[in-house]
C-alpha positions in Angstrom: 6.5 53.5 -16.9 6.0 52.5 -20.6 2.9 53.6 -22.2 2.1 50.4 -24.0 1.2 47.3 -22.0 3.8 44.6 -21.8 2.6 41.0 -21.3 5.2 38.6 -20.1 4.3 34.9 -19.4 6.2 32.5 -17.2 5.4 29.0 -16.1 6.0 28.1 -12.4 5.7 24.8 -10.4 2.2 23.4 -9.7 0.7 24.3 -13.2 0.5 28.0 -12.4 0.9 30.5 -15.4 2.2 33.9 -14.3 1.3 36.9 -16.6 3.7 39.8 -15.8 2.1 43.1 -16.8 4.2 46.2 -17.3 3.3 49.5 -18.5 -0.2 51.3 -18.6 -3.1 48.9 -18.2 -6.3 50.3 -19.4 -9.4 49.5 -21.4 -7.8 49.5 -24.8 -5.4 47.0 -23.8 -7.9 44.5 -22.5 -8.7 42.9 -25.8 -5.1 41.5 -26.2 -5.1 40.4 -22.5 -8.3 38.5 -23.1 -6.9 36.8 -26.1 -4.0 35.7 -24.3 -6.0 34.3 -21.4 -8.4 32.5 -23.7 -5.5 30.8 -25.3 -4.0 29.6 -21.9 -7.4 28.4 -20.8 -7.9 26.3 -24.0 -4.5 24.8 -23.3 -5.8 23.6 -20.1 -4.5 26.3 -17.6 -6.3 26.3 -14.1 -4.2 28.8 -12.1 -3.6 32.4 -13.4 -1.3 34.8 -11.5 -1.2 38.4 -12.5 1.9 40.1 -11.5 1.1 43.9 -11.3 4.3 45.2 -9.7 5.3 47.2 -12.9 1.9 48.0 -14.0 0.0 51.4 -13.8 -3.7 50.9 -13.8 -6.2 53.3 -15.3 -10.0 53.3 -15.4 -12.6 51.3 -13.6 -12.8 48.8 -16.4 -9.8 47.0 -15.1 -11.5 46.0 -11.9 -14.4 44.5 -13.8 -12.1 42.8 -16.1 -10.3 40.9 -13.3 -13.7 40.0 -11.8 -14.8 38.7 -15.1 -11.6 36.5 -15.4 -12.2 35.3 -11.7 -15.8 34.2 -12.4 -14.8 32.5 -15.7 -11.8 30.5 -13.9 -13.8 29.5 -11.0 -16.6 28.2 -13.2 -13.9 25.9 -14.8 -12.6 24.8 -11.4 -9.5 27.2 -11.6 -8.0 30.0 -9.6 -7.0 33.7 -10.1 -4.6 35.8 -7.9 -3.0 38.9 -8.1 0.6 40.1 -7.0 0.6 43.7 -5.9 2.2 45.6 -2.9 2.2 49.2 -4.2 -0.2 51.5 -2.3 -1.9 52.7 -5.3 -2.7 49.3 -6.8 -3.9 48.0 -3.5 -5.9 51.3 -3.1 -7.6 50.5 -6.5 -8.7 47.0 -5.6 -9.7 47.9 -2.0 -13.4 47.6 -2.8 -13.0 43.9 -4.1 -10.3 42.7 -1.7 -12.7 40.4 -0.1 -13.3 38.8 -3.7 -9.8 38.9 -5.5 -6.9 37.2 -3.9 -4.0 39.6 -3.7 -0.6 38.8 -2.4 2.4 40.9 -1.7 4.9 38.4 -3.5 5.0 35.1 -5.5 6.4 33.2 -2.4 3.3 34.2 -0.2 1.2 33.0 -3.1 3.2 29.7 -3.3 2.6 29.1 0.4 -1.3 29.2 -0.1 -1.1 26.7 -3.0 -1.7 23.6 -0.9 -4.4 25.1 1.1 -6.2 26.3 -2.0 -5.9 22.9 -3.6 -7.5 21.3 -0.5 -10.3 23.9 -0.5 -10.9 23.2 -4.3 -11.1 19.5 -3.3 -13.6 20.2 -0.5 -11.4 20.3 2.5 -11.4 23.3 4.7 -9.9 24.1 8.0 -10.6 26.8 10.8 -9.7 27.0 14.4 -13.4 26.9 15.4 -14.5 24.0 13.4 -11.3 22.1 12.7 -11.0 20.2 9.5 -14.3 20.0 7.6 -14.9 18.0 4.3 -17.5 18.5 1.6 -19.9 15.7 0.9 -17.9 14.6 -2.2 -14.6 14.5 -0.4 -16.2 12.7 2.5 -17.4 10.1 0.1 -14.1 9.7 -1.4 -12.6 9.3 2.1 -15.1 6.8 3.1 -14.5 4.8 0.0 -10.7 4.8 0.5 -10.9 3.8 4.1 -13.5 1.1 3.1 -11.2 -0.4 0.5 -8.3 -0.4 2.9 -10.5 -2.2 5.6 -11.6 -4.8 3.0 -8.1 -5.4 1.9 -6.9 -5.8 5.5 -9.8 -8.1 6.4 -9.0 -10.3 3.2 -5.4 -10.4 4.4 -6.2 -11.4 7.9 -8.9 -13.9 6.8 -6.4 -15.5 4.4 -3.7 -15.6 7.1 -6.2 -17.3 9.6 -7.1 -20.0 7.1 -3.5 -20.6 6.5 -2.7 -20.8 10.2 -5.7 -23.1 10.6 -4.5 -25.5 7.9 -0.9 -25.5 9.4 -2.3 -26.3 12.9 -4.4 -29.0 11.6 -1.4 -30.6 9.9 0.7 -30.2 12.9 -1.8 -32.0 14.9 -2.1 -34.7 12.4 1.8 -35.0 12.5 1.9 -35.1 16.1 -0.7 -37.9 16.2 1.2 -40.0 13.7 4.6 -39.4 15.5 3.0 -40.4 18.9 1.7 -43.7 17.1 4.9 -44.5 15.6 6.8 -44.0 18.9 4.3 -46.4 20.6 4.9 -49.0 17.8 8.6 -48.6 18.0 8.5 -49.0 21.9 6.4 -52.2 21.4 8.7 -53.5 18.7 11.9 -52.9 21.1 10.0 -54.9 23.7 9.3 -57.9 21.5 12.7 -57.9 20.1 14.6 -57.8 23.5 15.0 -61.5 23.6 15.9 -61.9 20.0 18.4 -59.1 20.3 20.3 -61.2 22.9 20.5 -64.1 20.4 22.1 -61.9 17.7 19.3 -62.5 15.2 18.0 -58.9 14.8 20.8 -57.7 12.4 20.6 -60.7 10.2 17.0 -60.4 9.7 17.3 -56.7 8.8 19.9 -57.4 6.2 18.3 -60.5 4.5 14.5 -59.3 4.4 12.6 -56.3 3.5 9.3 -56.1 5.4 6.4 -53.7 4.9 5.0 -54.3 8.3 6.7 -54.7 11.7 4.3 -57.5 12.5 5.5 -59.6 9.5 9.1 -59.0 10.4 8.5 -60.1 14.1 6.8 -63.3 12.9 9.7 -63.9 10.9 12.2 -63.6 13.8 10.0 -65.7 16.1 9.9 -68.5 13.4 13.7 -68.4 13.0 14.0 -68.5 16.8 11.7 -71.8 16.9 13.8 -73.2 14.1 17.0 -72.6 15.8 15.6 -74.1 19.2 14.5 -77.3 17.2 18.0 -77.6 15.6 19.6 -77.3 19.0 17.3 -80.0 20.4 18.0 -82.3 17.4 21.8 -81.8 17.9 21.6 -82.5 21.6 19.5 -85.8 20.8 22.1 -87.0 18.2 24.9 -86.4 20.7 23.1 -88.5 23.4 22.5 -91.3 21.0 26.1 -91.3 19.9 27.2 -91.7 23.6 24.8 -94.5 24.3 26.1 -96.4 21.2 29.6 -96.3 22.6 
């Protein structure tokens, strides 16, 4: 391995910054590494992944350094994890394995990304307790559900009012239709004798009436006039025959 520490930087999906360390990692190389990390944090980095596959660790200071970075990132709401599968590296971090997250590969780390994101948001899961929410997350869920319920209630209420208005209009139209049918039936009954005399079509063509009652009165007046004219004609014919 190289004597000098090599620091490579990669950016992966989900906002994770990967620092690939190669060569010898010891106390005199930590200042440069701190400087790199500080710049990343200032740029808004939230997840740091240290790839130690090609690194040789020397000195107890390295362990303290990673714990220091971990505490700082957690205080900022971030995350720190290591990639290591060599026995010497795993043995070096054995005393802090319950504190540091160590994964054998990047794919293993990526599979835990969603779970960790939920944990940071206050959502945890275990076989014994199931899904558990922190107080803050529970309030967010309650607010979201409350918003959905209010929106649904408003929609249902508006639809109910609309249906009620439509039913009221329909009832009114049904009443008016029934009244018109009754009026039409009565009109047909009154016009039955006039229709036989051939007066209905003439009246409809020669007059425009606003009310059916006016129209019926007009027809009845014409019927009376026709009867008077017929009576006068018959009287004249009778007088003419008597004169002969």
